[in-house]
C-alpha positions as CSV (number, residue, x, y, z in Angstrom):
1,M,8.6,11.9,-2.2
2,T,9.3,12.5,-5.9
3,P,8.5,10.0,-8.7
4,N,12.3,9.3,-9.0
5,E,12.5,8.6,-5.3
6,H,9.6,6.2,-5.7
7,V,11.5,4.5,-8.5
8,T,14.6,4.0,-6.3
9,A,12.5,2.8,-3.4
10,V,10.7,0.1,-5.6
11,A,14.1,-1.4,-6.4
12,A,15.2,-1.3,-2.8
13,E,12.0,-2.9,-1.5
14,T,12.0,-5.6,-4.1
15,D,15.6,-6.5,-3.2
16,R,14.7,-6.5,0.5
17,F,11.7,-8.7,-0.1
18,A,13.7,-11.2,-2.2
19,T,16.5,-11.3,0.3
20,A,14.2,-11.9,3.2
21,V,12.7,-15.0,1.7
22,R,15.6,-16.4,-0.4
23,S,16.6,-19.1,2.2
24,A,13.1,-19.5,3.8
25,D,10.8,-22.5,3.5
26,P,8.4,-21.5,0.6
27,T,5.6,-23.3,2.4
28,T,5.8,-21.0,5.4
29,P,2.3,-19.6,6.2
30,V,1.8,-15.9,6.1
31,P,-0.5,-15.0,9.0
32,S,-1.2,-11.4,7.7
33,C,-2.5,-12.9,4.5
34,P,-4.6,-15.8,5.7
35,G,-4.4,-18.9,3.6
36,W,-1.3,-17.8,1.8
37,S,2.2,-19.3,1.9
38,L,5.4,-17.4,1.1
39,T,5.2,-18.8,-2.4
40,D,1.6,-17.3,-2.8
41,L,2.8,-14.0,-1.4
42,L,5.8,-13.9,-3.9
43,R,3.6,-14.9,-6.8
44,H,1.1,-12.2,-6.0
45,A,3.7,-9.5,-5.6
46,G,5.6,-10.4,-8.7
47,S,2.4,-10.7,-10.7
48,V,1.3,-7.2,-9.7
49,Q,4.7,-5.8,-10.6
50,R,4.5,-7.4,-14.1
51,W,0.9,-6.2,-14.6
52,F,1.7,-2.6,-13.6
53,T,4.8,-2.8,-15.9
54,V,2.6,-3.8,-18.9
55,L,0.2,-0.9,-18.1
56,L,3.1,1.5,-18.1
57,R,4.5,0.3,-21.3
58,Q,1.2,0.6,-23.0
59,R,0.5,4.0,-21.4
60,I,-3.1,3.1,-21.3
61,Q,-5.7,5.9,-21.4
62,A,-8.8,3.9,-20.3
63,P,-9.5,1.0,-17.9
64,P,-7.9,-2.2,-19.3
65,T,-10.3,-4.9,-20.6
66,S,-7.9,-7.8,-20.0
67,R,-5.4,-8.8,-17.5
68,D,-3.7,-11.4,-19.7
69,V,0.1,-11.0,-19.0
70,D,2.9,-13.4,-19.6
71,L,3.9,-13.8,-15.9
72,K,6.8,-16.2,-16.7
73,L,6.0,-18.2,-13.5
74,P,8.8,-20.4,-12.4
75,E,8.2,-24.2,-12.1
76,R,9.9,-24.6,-8.7
77,A,8.8,-22.8,-5.5
78,E,12.4,-22.1,-4.6
79,D,12.9,-20.0,-7.8
80,Y,10.2,-17.4,-6.8
81,P,12.7,-15.0,-5.1
82,A,14.8,-14.8,-8.2
83,W,11.6,-14.4,-10.3
84,L,10.5,-11.5,-8.1
85,T,13.9,-9.9,-8.6
86,E,13.5,-10.2,-12.4
87,A,10.1,-8.6,-12.1
88,G,11.6,-5.7,-10.3
89,A,14.4,-5.3,-12.9
90,E,11.8,-5.3,-15.7
91,A,9.8,-2.6,-13.9
92,G,13.0,-0.5,-13.3
93,A,13.8,-0.7,-17.0
94,T,10.3,0.4,-17.9
95,F,10.5,3.3,-15.4
96,T,13.6,4.5,-17.1
97,E,11.9,4.5,-20.5
98,T,8.7,6.2,-19.3
99,D,7.9,9.9,-18.8
100,L,6.5,9.4,-15.3
101,N,4.6,12.8,-15.5
102,A,2.8,11.7,-18.7
103,P,-1.0,11.6,-18.5
104,M,-2.3,8.0,-18.1
105,W,-5.4,6.2,-16.8
106,A,-5.2,5.1,-13.2
107,W,-7.8,3.9,-10.8
108,G,-6.7,6.5,-8.2
109,A,-6.6,10.2,-7.8
110,D,-3.4,10.9,-9.8
111,Q,-4.0,10.3,-13.6
112,H,-0.4,10.1,-14.5
113,A,2.2,7.3,-15.1
114,R,3.8,8.1,-11.7
115,F,0.7,6.8,-10.0
116,W,1.6,3.2,-10.9
117,V,5.2,3.6,-9.6
118,R,4.0,4.8,-6.3
119,R,1.3,2.1,-6.1
120,M,3.9,-0.6,-7.0
121,L,6.1,0.7,-4.2
122,F,3.6,0.3,-1.4
123,E,2.2,-2.9,-2.8
124,T,5.8,-4.3,-2.6
125,L,6.7,-2.7,0.7
126,V,3.6,-4.0,2.5
127,H,4.1,-7.5,1.2
128,R,7.8,-7.4,2.1
129,A,6.5,-6.6,5.6
130,D,4.1,-9.6,5.4
131,A,7.1,-11.9,4.5
132,E,9.2,-10.6,7.4
133,L,6.3,-11.0,9.9
134,A,5.8,-14.6,8.7
135,L,9.5,-15.2,9.4
136,G,9.3,-13.8,12.9
137,L,11.1,-10.6,11.9
138,K,10.1,-7.0,12.8
139,P,9.7,-5.0,9.6
140,E,11.8,-1.9,9.5
141,I,10.3,0.9,7.4
142,D,11.9,4.2,6.8
143,P,9.7,6.9,8.6
144,G,9.6,9.2,5.6
145,L,8.7,6.4,3.2
146,A,6.0,5.2,5.6
147,A,4.5,8.7,5.8
148,D,4.3,8.8,2.1
149,G,2.6,5.4,2.2
150,V,0.0,6.7,4.6
151,D,-0.7,9.6,2.3
152,E,-0.9,7.4,-0.7
153,F,-3.4,5.0,1.0
154,L,-5.7,7.7,2.3
155,T,-5.6,9.7,-0.9
156,N,-6.6,6.7,-3.1
157,L,-8.9,4.7,-0.8
158,P,-12.0,6.7,-1.9
159,Y,-11.4,5.5,-5.4
160,A,-11.0,1.8,-4.5
161,A,-14.7,0.7,-4.4
162,S,-14.3,-1.6,-7.5
163,F,-12.1,-4.0,-5.5
164,A,-12.8,-2.8,-2.0
165,P,-16.6,-2.7,-2.0
166,R,-16.9,-2.2,1.8
167,T,-15.6,1.3,1.4
168,A,-19.1,2.2,0.3
169,E,-20.0,1.9,4.0
170,L,-17.7,4.7,5.0
171,R,-20.4,7.3,5.2
172,G,-21.3,9.7,8.0
173,D,-22.7,13.1,8.9
174,N,-19.4,15.0,8.5
175,R,-17.7,12.8,11.0
176,T,-13.9,13.0,11.1
177,V,-11.0,10.6,11.8
178,R,-7.6,12.1,12.3
179,F,-4.4,10.1,11.8
180,T,-1.4,11.8,13.4
181,R,2.2,10.8,13.0
182,T,4.2,10.9,16.3
183,D,7.7,10.7,14.9
184,G,7.7,13.6,12.5
185,D,5.4,15.8,10.4
186,G,2.3,14.1,9.2
187,D,-1.4,14.7,9.9
188,W,-4.3,13.4,7.9
189,L,-7.9,14.3,8.4
190,V,-10.5,12.0,6.8
191,R,-14.1,13.2,6.6
192,L,-17.0,10.9,6.3
193,R,-19.9,12.6,4.5
194,P,-23.4,11.3,3.6
195,D,-22.2,10.9,0.0
196,G,-18.7,9.4,0.6
197,F,-15.4,10.1,2.3
198,G,-12.0,11.6,1.6
199,L,-9.1,13.7,2.9
200,D,-9.7,17.2,4.2
201,A,-6.9,19.7,4.7
202,A,-5.7,19.1,8.3
203,D,-5.2,22.2,10.3
204,P,-2.3,21.7,12.7
205,N,-3.5,24.6,14.8
206,N,-6.9,22.9,15.3
207,P,-6.2,19.3,15.9
208,T,-9.8,18.3,16.9
209,A,-11.6,15.4,15.3
210,D,-14.3,13.0,16.3
211,A,-11.7,10.2,16.6
212,T,-7.9,10.3,16.6
213,V,-5.3,7.7,15.9
214,S,-1.7,8.5,16.8
215,A,1.4,6.4,16.1
216,T,4.7,6.4,14.3
217,A,4.5,6.6,10.5
218,A,5.5,3.0,10.2
219,D,2.8,1.8,12.6
220,L,0.2,4.0,11.0
221,L,1.0,2.4,7.6
222,L,0.8,-1.1,9.0
223,L,-2.4,-0.2,10.9
224,L,-4.1,1.2,7.8
225,Y,-3.2,-2.0,5.9
226,G,-4.5,-4.2,8.7
227,R,-1.1,-5.7,9.6
228,I,-1.5,-4.5,13.2
229,D,-4.6,-3.4,15.0
230,R,-5.3,-0.3,17.1
231,S,-4.6,-2.1,20.3
232,A,-1.0,-2.6,19.3
233,P,1.7,-1.1,21.5
234,G,2.6,2.4,20.4
235,V,-0.8,3.1,18.9
236,A,-3.0,5.6,20.8
237,V,-6.7,6.2,20.0
238,A,-9.1,8.7,21.4
239,G,-12.6,9.8,20.7
240,D,-15.6,8.0,19.1
241,E,-14.9,4.2,19.3
242,E,-18.0,3.4,17.1
243,L,-16.6,5.7,14.4
244,L,-13.2,3.9,14.6
245,D,-15.0,0.5,14.4
246,L,-16.8,1.7,11.3
247,W,-13.5,2.9,9.7
248,F,-11.4,-0.2,10.4
249,A,-14.3,-2.6,9.5
250,N,-14.7,-1.1,6.0
251,S,-11.4,0.3,5.0
252,A,-9.6,-2.9,4.1
253,F,-7.6,-2.5,0.9
């Protein structure tokens, strides 16, 4: 997906999120985010959008030293859906004013402004899915969008140690885990090395790996984010179970 497609998708996902919860009880628990209610989920998602928007406006070139942002939090829980919509509108306006290919500090692999748009997209999408799961709905995720999300997650996870410290445990003697999409093109090979881990170029003509996980793009995305587990219907695993245990115990984002 292109940065402009990510911009469009952020707006669509924010709208879907707000629509899903607009008439819901704000105290509804969110099982995929233990201890959170829908209000907590909305507050988190909208706060992240506003924080990323500030970073984009400032075009920061080094890690920020403060997270002080005027979040404009509403006083009433029932006003949070509209507040999230406003956050999305502010983000969209900032995207329009920003050269998304401009160099910019980011915590992940891509040191450009576009990193933050893509990151905001999947932060919003996954929490939209959390809200729908909490309301007993099955999240619908476009397969191409989901595949892009799988790539974004696996590309950036090696850089996430500052807020996902357990990723430091993802070490191995050149052991490989392959994530294969079953509903279209998509194949990702993660190699665990003694000094770290990261994506290798996957060779479709040599689909071997020490462990393999196969599912639709949407299920792979939800699996990587811990919203479903590898025993879920439609997820197939093969190979080294201990390696898969290591991966899923330490790759939480």
